N, C-alpha and C positions, 0 to 999 in steps of 0.2 A: 078613305082610300090610302093605303100605304104605298109610297112610290120610292124607287131607288134605281140607280144605274150601276153598271159593272163593266169593267174592261176585261176582255178576253184576248189572250195571245192566239194567233192563228197557227203558230208553230212553236214547239218547245225550244227554248233559248237558254239552256244551261251550259252550253259549250262542251258537253260530254260526248264522247264517241261511243256509240253502242253497236255492237256486232252480235247478231243472233245466229247461232249455228253450232254445229258440233265442233269440238276442239280440233284445231288443225285445218279448218275449212274457211277461215276468215277472208282469204283473198280470192275465193271463188266468186264468179260474177253474180250468182243468185244471192249472195250475202252483201252486196254493195248497193247502197242507196244514195241517190243524188239529193243534195240539199242546196237550196238557193241561198245566195249570200245575203239577201235582204231579210231573211228569216220569217217571211210571211206576214209581218205586221200585226197590228192589234185592231180590234173593233170595240166600240163602246155601245152598249145596249141599255135601254130603259124599259121599265115595265111598271105596272101598278096592279095591286091586288086589293080586294075587299071581300067581305063576306058574300060568298056565292058568285063572285065575278072576278075576272082578270082582264087586263088590257092585252092587246097584241104587243109583241116586242117592237120597240122603235129602235132602229139602228141609226146612230149618228154617223153620217158619212164624212170622213176626213176631219181631222182635227179634234180639239178638245171641246168639252161641253162648257160653254160660257153662259153667263146669265142671259144674254140676248138669245142665244140658241135655245136654251131651256125654256124661256118664255115663249118664243116664236114657234118652236117645233113641238113642244110637249104641252105646255099649259094652254095655248090658244087653239091647238088642233085636236088634242086628245082629252085632257082633263076637263076642259069646259063642257064638252059634250056629255061626259059621264056625270058631271056635277048637275047638269040640267036634268038628266034622266032620274037621278036619285032625289033631287029636290032639296028642301031646306035642311034636311038632316045630314047632308054631305059634309064631311070633315076631311081635310087634306092633311096627311101625316108625312113629313119629310125628315130626313136627317139634316144636319146643319152644314151640309156641303156649301162651299162658297157660292156656286151659281144659285142655290136655293135661297140664300139669305141676302142677296144683293138688293140694293134699293129699287132697281127697276122691276124686279120680281115682286118685292113687297108692295110697291105702288100698283102693279097690275092686279095682284090678288085682292088688294083692298078695293080697287075700283070695280072688281067683279063681285065683291061681297063674299068671298070664300072664308069659311071658318077654317082655322089652321092650327095644327099642333106641330111644334118644331122641337 
């Protein structure tokens, strides 16, 4: 199973002003859009794919993905179930992101007997 996470912005944050409409109509009410000062924030999502299968998206609520969160929210609750269903041919493929290579993650994967490609 190949796994990865990605961060998505909830609102465009390039600080450019965009006005859509015919020339000379930019101050008309239908061409004015309200934007919130907090810019909508960002979310981090995780998923896994393999031949003929994909996991559901896991959304990390609030904050960054740490090694502890990765182990507790992803490995213990999602990956371990899939690995059990696949059986002894299961191989976990990760990038070398810091949460994936932390000692507590390595220790957990070793204790569960995961075959791993990094």
